Structures are given as C-alpha cells and as structure tokens.
C-alpha positions in Angstrom: 15.0 11.3 15.9 12.8 14.4 14.9 13.6 15.6 11.4 11.8 18.9 10.3 11.4 21.8 13.2 9.3 24.9 13.0 9.8 27.3 15.9 7.0 30.0 16.3 7.3 33.5 18.1 3.9 34.7 18.9 3.3 38.8 19.2 4.8 40.3 21.8 1.5 42.0 22.8 -1.6 40.9 24.1 -4.3 39.8 21.5 -6.4 43.1 22.7 -3.3 45.3 22.1 -3.2 44.1 18.2 -6.6 45.7 17.7 -5.7 49.8 17.6 -9.0 51.2 17.6 -9.2 49.3 21.0 -6.2 50.4 22.4 -5.8 52.3 25.6 -4.0 55.9 25.2 -0.7 54.3 25.2 -0.1 50.2 24.6 2.3 48.1 23.9 3.2 47.9 19.9 4.3 45.4 17.9 7.9 45.5 17.6 10.3 44.3 14.5 12.7 43.0 17.5 15.4 39.7 16.3 13.6 36.9 18.1 16.8 36.4 19.9 15.7 33.1 22.0 14.1 31.2 19.1 16.9 31.9 16.2 19.7 30.7 19.1 17.7 27.5 19.3 17.1 27.0 15.8 20.5 28.0 14.6 21.9 25.5 17.4 20.2 22.4 16.0 20.4 23.2 12.6 24.2 23.4 13.2 24.3 20.0 15.6 22.1 17.8 13.4 20.6 17.1 9.7 17.3 18.3 10.7 15.6 21.1 9.0 14.5 24.1 10.9 12.6 27.1 10.2 11.3 29.9 12.2 8.0 31.8 12.2 8.3 35.0 14.0 4.3 36.4 14.0 5.6 39.6 15.1 6.7 40.8 11.6 3.2 39.1 10.1 1.3 41.1 12.5 3.6 44.5 12.1 2.6 44.2 8.6 -1.3 43.4 9.0 -1.8 46.2 11.4 0.1 48.6 8.9 -2.6 47.9 6.6 -5.4 48.6 8.8 -6.2 44.7 8.7 -6.5 43.9 12.0 -9.8 45.1 13.7 -11.3 42.1 15.7 -10.2 38.7 18.0 -11.2 37.0 15.4 -9.6 38.0 12.5 -6.4 37.6 14.9 -7.0 34.1 15.2 -7.6 33.6 11.9 -4.4 35.5 10.7 -2.5 33.0 13.1 -4.2 30.1 11.7 -3.5 31.1 7.9 0.2 31.6 8.5 0.8 28.3 10.1 -1.3 26.4 7.2 0.8 28.4 4.7 3.7 25.6 6.4 1.3 22.5 6.0 3.1 21.1 2.9 6.4 21.3 5.2 5.2 18.3 7.6 7.0 19.7 10.5 7.2 16.8 13.3 8.5 19.5 16.2 7.2 23.0 16.9 8.8 25.1 19.7 6.5 28.2 21.1 8.7 30.7 22.8 7.0 32.9 25.4 9.3 35.1 27.1 6.9 37.9 28.4 3.5 37.8 30.0 1.4 39.3 27.3 2.6 35.8 25.1 0.8 33.8 27.8 -2.7 34.0 25.9 -1.0 32.7 22.4 0.3 29.1 24.0 -2.8 27.6 23.9 -4.2 28.9 20.5 -1.0 28.4 18.8 -0.3 25.1 20.5 -4.1 23.9 19.1 -3.7 25.1 15.8 -0.5 23.4 15.4 -2.2 20.1 16.4 -4.7 20.6 13.9 -2.3 21.2 11.1 0.5 18.9 11.9 -0.8 15.8 14.4 2.0 14.1 14.4 4.0 16.7 15.9 5.6 17.2 19.3 4.8 20.4 21.0 6.9 22.2 23.0 6.9 25.5 24.7 10.0 27.2 26.0 11.0 31.0 27.7 10.2 32.3 31.3 6.4 32.1 31.1 6.0 28.6 30.8 9.2 27.6 32.4 7.9 29.6 35.4 4.3 29.0 35.2 4.5 25.3 33.9 1.3 24.2 36.1 -0.8 27.0 34.5 0.3 26.6 30.9 -0.6 22.5 31.2 -3.6 23.4 32.1 -4.5 26.5 29.9 -2.8 24.5 26.6 -3.8 20.8 26.7 -2.0 20.4 23.1 1.3 21.2 24.3 3.3 18.3 25.3 6.5 19.3 27.0 7.7 22.6 28.5 11.7 23.4 28.4 12.8 25.1 31.7 15.7 27.4 31.4 17.9 27.3 28.1 17.1 24.9 25.7 19.9 24.2 23.4 21.2 21.1 25.0 17.7 20.2 26.4 16.2 20.1 22.4 19.7 18.9 21.0 19.6 15.6 23.2 15.6 15.6 22.4 16.2 15.5 18.8 19.2 12.9 18.4 17.6 10.5 21.0 16.6 6.9 19.7 14.1 6.7 22.7 12.4 10.5 23.1 10.3 9.3 26.0 12.9 7.7 27.7 14.7 10.7 27.2 12.4 13.4 28.3 11.6 11.3 31.2 15.2 11.5 32.3 15.8 15.1 31.2 16.5 17.4 34.4 15.0 20.6 32.4 12.1 19.1 30.2 8.7 19.6 32.3 5.7 16.9 31.1 2.5 16.9 33.0 3.1 13.2 34.2 6.7 14.5 35.9 5.0 17.3 37.3 2.2 15.0 38.8 5.1 13.2 40.5 6.8 15.8 42.2 9.5 16.8 39.5 11.3 20.1 40.0 13.2 20.9 37.1 16.7 22.5 37.2 19.0 24.1 34.3 21.0 23.1 32.0 23.1 25.5 30.5 26.2 25.9 27.9 29.0 27.1 29.8 31.4 28.1 27.2 28.9 30.6 25.1 31.7 30.0 22.1 30.2 26.6 21.7 26.8 28.3 20.4 27.4 28.8 16.6 27.0 32.4 15.4 23.3 33.5 14.7 21.8 32.2 11.1 20.4 35.1 10.5 19.1 33.6 7.1 16.6 31.4 8.9 14.8 35.1 9.7 13.7 37.9 7.3 16.5 39.6 8.4 16.1 43.0 6.5 13.2 43.7 7.8 13.8 44.0 11.6 14.6 47.4 12.9 15.8 45.9 16.2 14.6 48.9 18.5 17.2 51.6 16.3 16.2 55.3 17.7 19.3 56.7 15.3 19.4 60.4 14.8 20.9 60.7 11.5 17.6 59.5 9.8 19.8 56.5 7.6 18.2 53.4 7.3 19.4 51.0 9.7 20.7 47.1 9.0 20.7 46.6 12.9 22.4 43.2 14.7 21.6 42.8 18.3 24.2 42.7 20.5 24.3 39.6 23.4 27.1 38.3 24.5 26.5 36.8 28.0 24.0 35.1 29.8 23.1 35.0 33.3 22.0 38.4 35.8 24.1 38.8 39.1 21.8 41.4 40.0 19.0 41.4 42.4 16.3 43.8 41.0 12.8 42.6 41.5 11.4 43.2 38.5 13.8 40.9 36.6 13.4 37.5 35.5 16.4 36.7 33.6 18.0 34.8 36.3 15.0 32.6 36.1 15.6 31.0 32.3 19.8 32.3 32.5 20.9 31.5 36.4 23.0 34.0 38.5 26.6 33.1 37.0 27.7 35.4 34.2 28.8 33.1 31.5 30.4 35.0 28.1 31.6 34.8 24.4 35.2 35.4 24.4 36.1 38.9 22.9 37.6 37.1 19.9 34.2 35.7 19.1 32.1 38.6 19.5 34.4 40.7 16.9 34.2 37.5 14.7 29.9 37.5 15.1 29.8 41.3 14.3 32.3 41.2 11.2 30.9 38.2 9.9 27.6 40.3 10.2 28.7 43.4 8.5 30.3 41.2 5.3 27.4 39.2 5.4 24.1 40.9 5.8 25.3 44.3 5.1 25.0 45.7 9.2 25.9 49.0 9.6 24.1 49.6 13.7 25.0 47.8 16.5 22.1 47.6 18.9 23.0 46.3 22.7 20.8 44.4 24.1 23.5 43.1 27.1 23.3 44.4 30.3 26.8 43.5 31.0 28.7 45.2 28.0 30.4 47.5 30.7 31.6 45.1 33.5 35.0 44.8 31.7 35.7 48.3 31.1 38.7 47.7 29.0 36.5 45.2 26.9 34.0 47.6 26.4 36.3 50.5 25.0 38.1 47.7 22.7 34.6 47.0 21.2 34.1 50.4 20.8 37.1 50.8 19.1 36.4 47.9 17.2 33.0 49.2 15.9 34.6 52.3 15.0 37.1 50.7 12.7 33.9 49.0 10.9 32.1 52.6 10.6 29.1 50.9 12.8 26.5 52.9 14.7 25.9 52.0 18.1 22.8 51.8 20.3 22.7 50.9 23.9 18.7 49.5 23.9 18.2 48.5 27.7 20.2 51.2 29.4 23.8 52.7 30.0 25.0 51.9 33.7 25.1 55.4 35.5 28.1 54.5 37.4 30.3 54.2 34.2 29.8 57.5 33.0 32.8 60.1 33.3 34.1 62.6 30.9 36.4 60.0 29.3 34.1 57.3 28.7 31.9 60.1 26.9 34.6 61.1 24.8 35.2 57.6 23.7 31.4 57.2 23.1 31.4 60.5 20.5 34.2 59.4 19.1 33.2 56.1 18.5 29.8 57.8 16.9 27.1 57.0 19.7 24.5 59.4 19.2 22.2 58.1 21.7 22.8 56.9 25.6 19.7 55.8 27.4 20.6 55.6 31.0 18.9 52.9 33.5 17.7 55.0 36.3 14.5 53.4 37.2 13.3 55.5 39.9 13.8 59.0 41.5 13.6 58.0 45.0 16.4 56.5 46.8 14.4 54.6 48.8 12.7 52.9 46.4 15.6 52.0 44.8 17.6 50.5 47.3 14.3 48.8 49.4 12.2 48.0 46.7 13.6 47.7 43.5 17.1 46.6 44.8 19.3 49.0 42.7 22.4 50.0 43.9 22.3 53.6 42.2 23.4 56.6 44.1 21.0 59.2 42.3 23.5 62.3 42.9 25.5 60.5 40.0 22.8 60.9 37.4 22.9 64.7 36.7 26.5 64.3 36.8 26.0 62.0 34.2 23.8 63.8 32.0 25.8 66.7 31.9 28.9 64.9 30.8 26.9 63.6 27.9 25.5 66.7 26.9 29.0 68.4 26.8 29.6 65.9 23.8 26.1 66.5 22.4 24.8 63.0 23.1 21.2 62.7 23.1 20.2 61.4 26.6 17.2 59.2 27.1 16.0 57.9 30.9 14.2 54.6 31.4 11.8 55.2 34.7 9.3 52.5 36.7 6.2 53.5 38.3 3.8 51.5 40.4 6.0 49.0 43.0 4.3 47.1 45.9 5.5 49.2 48.9 5.8 52.5 46.4 3.8 55.5 47.9 2.2 58.4 45.7 4.9 60.6 47.6 7.9 58.1 46.2 6.1 58.3 42.7 6.2 62.4 43.3 9.7 62.0 43.8 10.5 60.3 40.8 8.3 62.6 38.8 9.9 65.7 40.1 13.5 63.9 39.2 12.2 63.8 35.8 11.1 67.1 35.4 14.2 68.8 36.8 16.4 66.7 34.8 18.3 67.7 31.3 17.3 64.3 30.0 16.0 64.8 26.3 13.6 62.1 26.8 12.0 59.9 29.0 10.3 56.3 28.8 8.1 55.9 31.8 6.8 52.4 32.6 4.1 50.5 34.6 6.0 48.3 36.9 5.3 44.5 35.0 5.5 41.5 37.6 7.4 39.5 35.3 6.7 35.5 36.2 10.0 34.6 37.8 10.5 37.9 39.0 10.4 38.6 42.9 7.9 41.2 41.9 5.4 38.6 40.5 5.7 36.6 43.8 5.1 39.8 45.6 2.2 40.5 43.8 0.7 36.8 44.1 1.4 36.5 47.8 0.1 40.1 48.5 -3.2 39.9 46.3 -1.7 43.1 44.9 -3.2 41.7 41.1 -6.0 43.5 40.0 -6.4 40.9 37.3 -5.0 37.5 37.3 -4.9 37.9 33.1 -1.3 38.0 32.5 -2.3 40.0 29.1 -2.7 42.7 31.3 0.7 42.5 33.1 2.9 44.7 30.1 5.1 48.2 30.7 1.3 50.3 29.6 -1.2 48.4 31.6 -1.8 49.2 35.3 -2.1 45.6 37.0 -0.9 46.5 40.3 -2.9 47.8 43.0 -2.3 48.4 46.4 -2.9 50.5 49.4 -1.4 53.6 48.4 -2.9 53.3 44.6 -5.1 52.2 41.7 -3.9 50.7 38.8 -5.9 53.7 36.8 -3.9 55.9 38.8 -0.8 54.3 37.8 -1.4 54.9 34.3 -2.4 58.3 34.2 0.4 59.2 36.0 2.7 57.6 33.4 1.1 58.8 30.2 0.7 62.5 31.8 4.1 62.5 33.0 5.7 61.2 29.8 3.6 63.6 27.2 4.7 66.8 29.7 8.4 65.5 29.7 8.8 64.8 25.9 6.3 66.4 24.6 5.1 69.6 26.3 8.2 70.6 27.6 10.4 68.9 25.4 13.9 69.9 26.5 15.5 70.7 22.5 12.1 72.5 21.6 13.1 74.9 25.0 16.6 74.9 23.8 15.5 75.6 20.1 17.0 72.6 18.6 14.5 72.2 16.3 15.7 69.4 14.1 16.8 66.9 16.9 13.2 67.5 18.1 12.0 66.9 15.1 13.8 63.4 14.8 12.2 62.0 17.9 9.2 63.2 17.5 9.2 61.6 13.8 10.6 58.6 15.7 7.1 58.5 18.0 5.3 59.0 14.4 7.0 56.4 12.4 6.1 53.5 15.2 2.5 54.1 14.0 1.7 55.3 18.0 -1.0 57.5 16.7 -0.3 59.9 19.5 -1.5 63.2 18.2 0.8 65.2 20.7 3.8 63.8 18.6 2.4 65.2 15.4 1.2 68.6 17.0 5.1 69.1 18.1 6.1 67.7 15.1 4.2 70.2 13.2 5.4 73.1 15.3 9.4 71.7 15.0 8.7 71.7 11.1 7.3 75.3 10.6 10.4 76.9 13.0 12.5 75.1 10.2 10.4 76.5 7.2 9.0 73.4 6.5 5.5 74.3 5.9 4.4 71.8 3.6 5.4 69.1 6.6 4.1 71.5 9.5 0.4 71.5 7.9 0.5 67.9 7.4 1.4 67.0 10.8 -0.9 69.5 11.9 -3.8 67.4 9.8 -3.1 64.5 11.3 -3.0 65.9 14.9 -6.7 67.4 14.4 -7.7 64.0 12.8 -6.6 62.2 15.8 -7.8 64.4 18.3 -11.5 64.1 16.6 -11.4 60.7 16.4 -9.8 59.4 19.8 -11.6 60.4 22.8 -8.7 58.3 25.0 -6.6 61.6 24.3 -9.0 64.4 25.5 -8.5 63.9 29.3 -4.9 64.5 28.6 -5.5 67.9 26.4 -7.8 68.7 29.1 -5.4 68.8 31.8 -2.7 70.4 29.8 -5.3 73.2 28.6 -6.0 74.3 32.0 -1.9 74.8 32.7 -1.5 76.0 29.2 -3.4 77.9 26.1 -1.6 76.4 23.3 -3.7 73.2 22.6 -7.3 75.5 23.5 -6.0 78.6 21.2 -5.3 75.7 18.3 -8.5 74.0 18.6 -10.0 77.4 18.2 -7.8 79.1 15.6 -6.6 76.0 13.8 -3.3 77.3 13.7 0.0 75.2 14.9 1.2 77.9 17.3 
C-alpha cells in the first residue's frame, strides 16, 4: 500500500516557450490556473485513504521565475525542475503521478519522471491525462522511468491501486491502467468512471497555494480576484474535431447535483474568500433553468462571474443578457470558432448558425456587456478563401476583443488523427502543437502563413482598430490593454495603445511610461517589426511615432 503520494503538474507550455527571449511574436504563456485534474485526484485519495497527499504545480513555480527573469536557457529549466523536486526529498514519496493534459506537456514526461526516479527510487511513477492516455506507446518509449499510465479519469483506478494489498495483481487486472507488459500483449484500455459526480469530494484547495491562482480572470473592475474555477460535469456529447475531452471523460455527460454545486461554491466563499467564479464547464447552459438559478445564487453571494471557454451563442436572447447583467457579469466570450459556415459544418462539426452571432453581440452591447470572440484557423481542408471569410467576419463584427487560435491537433481528437493520417504535421514534435504555433501544413497554406495571419488580424482587431478606442470608451479600452500588459506578454502594441488611452484620460505620467515601454520593446525585439511594417504601409501612426517620439 502506497502511503505518501505526490502529484506533479508540469508547465503548460513547451520547454522552448519558457525562455522569453526565444519566444515567437505570439506564444503560449505560463498561466496561473488551478490544476483541476491533479487536484481532483489528490482530493479523492486524501478523502478515501490514510495516505498523505501533496501537489507540486510547476506552473506557479515557473511563473515566478519568468517574472524574475531567471529563465534564459533550457538547462536552467531542467535544473529548476530538479531543484523543486529535490526540495521534497525528505518526504520520501512512494508514488508520483505526472499530469499531462495538453500536447506541450509531452516533453516533460521523460524529464520529470527521470528526476523523480533519481530522487525517489522506490516510488511507483505514473502518468495521466489526455496526452499519455492517448499516446501510451510513445510515452513508454520516450519516458522509460514511467511505470504505468492511467487511461481516462483516474480516481477509481488510483484508489484501487493505493488500497490494494497485491499491487501488481491489481494493475494486471485493471481495465484502465496500462503497462508496457500489458500493451505488448495487445491490451486495450477502457474507461472507469464515477457515474454520480457527487461522490467525488469537494476540491481541497488547501493542497495548493490557492491564493496565487488567477484562473484566467478578465475582470473589468480592477479588483483583486480570488477565483474559483467551476466544473460540475464530465463528458462531452459534441463532435468538434479539435476537442479531445471525450477521450478522457467519454461522450455521456455526468453532472453534479444543483445542491452540491451550491454547497461547493458556498464553502469556497466561506473558507477561501472567493469573490469570482470562472466557469470552465462547457455544459453550464445545457439546462437553462438550472443555469438561471445558479446566476441568482451567485448574485446572492455577491460573486462576479466569467465564462472562460465560451458562451453558447444559441442561448443568447434579451432575457438572458438582462439576467447576465443583473448578475454582475461584465464579460461574455462567444465560442464562434469560424466565420465560414462551410468550415463550421464540414470541418469543425459545430452546429452554429452564423447569423445568430451579430444578434447575440447586439443584445450584449445593449446591456453594456463586454463581448469577446474565440476563433480557430488552420484546419486541414480549410482554404485560404475560408480563412479570409473568417477574418472578414471578425473585422466586420462589433466584438470588443478576439482571440484567434491556431488549430492544435490534441492527441485523442479527430483533428490529430486526420493530421497523422494525412501527413499534415510539419513536425512530429508535440511541443509545436499549441494554440500559437503553426504546425499544420496543407496544400492550401504553410504553418508560417497561418501564424502570420493569426498575429496580424489579432493585432488589427484588438489594438489598431480597437472598438472601444473607436467609440472613445478610453477607460474600458485601457483596462484590456493593461490586461495584456499585466500578463507579461511584452506586446508593444498593448503598450502603445495603453499610452494613447491614458493620454485621452489625462493620465500623462502613465501615458509616458507606457510609451517608453513600447519604444524599448520595439527597439530590442525585432520579431514584431514585420507587423509594424505592415501597419505602417496601411497607416502613418507608427511611422509618425518613430519619427516624432509622440503618443499620437
């Protein structure tokens, strides 16, 4: 029986992306988001056993290192990971689980497991999440120190393993635990699910440094957010080609009860002083009546709300927008994905009628709710004309802000299978499979073309033609430019337009400070110059600023 368990969450971005000076113009950044998967497992084991449980989230550690400018080379990253694990050596852990949800985590599996084996030689080393679960053969080949891989959700399998008096016998019979030996015999894993999610105890936030997480908050009021991420369902019945959720949680949707959801939220408010709910659950609005009841409940507790993964356009009407506004919701993100009906239907498999989008935006604008839009480009089968249709849709819309992502072939998704079968991946390196790096190339486009389209049109919509700047809503515009600045993206366009907005608000000190940052970044980071040159061909703004040293 294993007595001391450690769950490690590797950085959510690739090794190369942790080195700021070597990043591309747009790149993945370390985010301070609660590691829900690892925390759920740790909470479940702590609740059902006498074993001690710890969680090491390397995202928090590297966030601080990067802010301090202490990450410059790959060897420093590896040394830092080893240092953090060595600091726990006295704990003498006999089990270590490594979480890998997204593709960039793949490269850490071998590195982290090797360090764990050196520091805790008697530990059973396991890996879980969508990446190892769907790529078990590759993981076993590239990470020789990993002993077992958990397929799908891990609570039941891990609990049985921890409590088993015959560990090897349990692993051998488990339908969801994979080993090299079982795989060589042709073993095919199957899911082990907890059908009633109320049986999973409330997340124990004391296992992590909860106060340090921001959970993707995009609040407009500037107050410090103590955010609780809300997930009350598992499983996804939809067929979106880029999603791999079903490969971990299955197609059938399972829910927490409304009573349990309210209990968890109230507990978080009372125990952890939560003031914001970030909804990560894609099924929040499946039951409209329950959703409205939860909105009222959150309002009763004076909680702010944000929908991180995207609000379903089909649920937006005047009554809903009014309820959202009444509930204190300031930002709504619409998961639009594409401006091409053909791409939505034939490639993404998303049943969205595009004519509903302008109506939804108009309704939200009526109640002064900030509207973001999510888009994805670069799919196999998508033509340059399709992509142009999407960018035309973006620029003709009244969206306040957009996030344009590069199609990422997640292991377990239909998109990944299509890319592998069709030879569309420019590189087999999973580090390159992220939302900012083009790694898909087809007869219609190169990876570099997709990256340039993404960056150019994001800058054009969010900064150069920012809707709030055009409407002279300087304060709202500044809040969102500062959101980018505070995320440490080193985006000179954010500083430039923050300077302009500050000047219009009469904050001359801030305007000068931001403009100086803009000049410094532009001078020292030539990655951005390609885009400045493109916009200088279209407008005299940036060329004038370079010549005059002014903010207008």
